[in-house]
N, C-alpha and C positions, 0 to 999 in steps of 0.2 A: 866740725863746725858746731858751735853751740847754738841753742835756740835764739839767743839774743844777738848773734852776729848777723850783720846785714848780708843778704844773699849775694851781693856782688863783691864782697870784700876780697875773697880769694881770686876772683877774676881780675880785679884791679891790681892786686898784689903781683900776680904772675905776669901780667902784661907790663907792669912798670919794671919788674926785675929783668924782663927781656929787653926793654928799652934802655935800661941803665945797668948793664952787667957789672957785678962786683960792688955796686952801691948799696948802702943800708937804706932800705925802703920801709916806710911806715904809712899805712892807710888809716885815716882818721875820719869817721863819720861824725860830723858836728851837728848841733841843733840847727834848725831852720833850713834843712835840706841842703847842707853844704858838705862837700867831701874834700878833704885835704890829702895830698900825697907828699910826704916828706922824702926827699932824695938827698942822702947824706946831710940831713938837717936843713936843707933848703926847701921851703914850702911852696907848693903849687896848689891852686884851689879851683874847684868846679862847683857851680851852683846847679843843683838838680833842677831840671826843667829849662835850662838855658840853651840846650841844643837837643834836637830829637834824633840825630843820626849817630852821634858819638859823644863820649866824654871828652871835653876840651879843658885841660888843666892849664892855668896860667899863673905866673907870678907878677904880672903887670908888664913885663918886658919880653919874656920868652914863654913859649907854650908847647905842649905836646898833646896828642890825642890818643884815645884808646877806644876801640870799637865797643858798642853797647853789648852787654851780656845777653845772649839769647836764653830765654827762660822756657823750659818745657813744662807747660801747665798740667800735662797729663802725668807727670812724674810724681 
């Protein structure tokens, strides 16, 4: 993981790969606290701060959720 990579990128990538086996997954951290996950080119979006319990990604019609990443502050 590079120093510029968001801490939750690998967590989101691995969870999305488990939800969509065999699909091409891309995690994109956009400006203004938006995260996109592209699944075989289809974009789902999560606005940071929109939910405290989980990441909920939606395309406006369908959605999926990913548990929040637990961060060990002592690490």
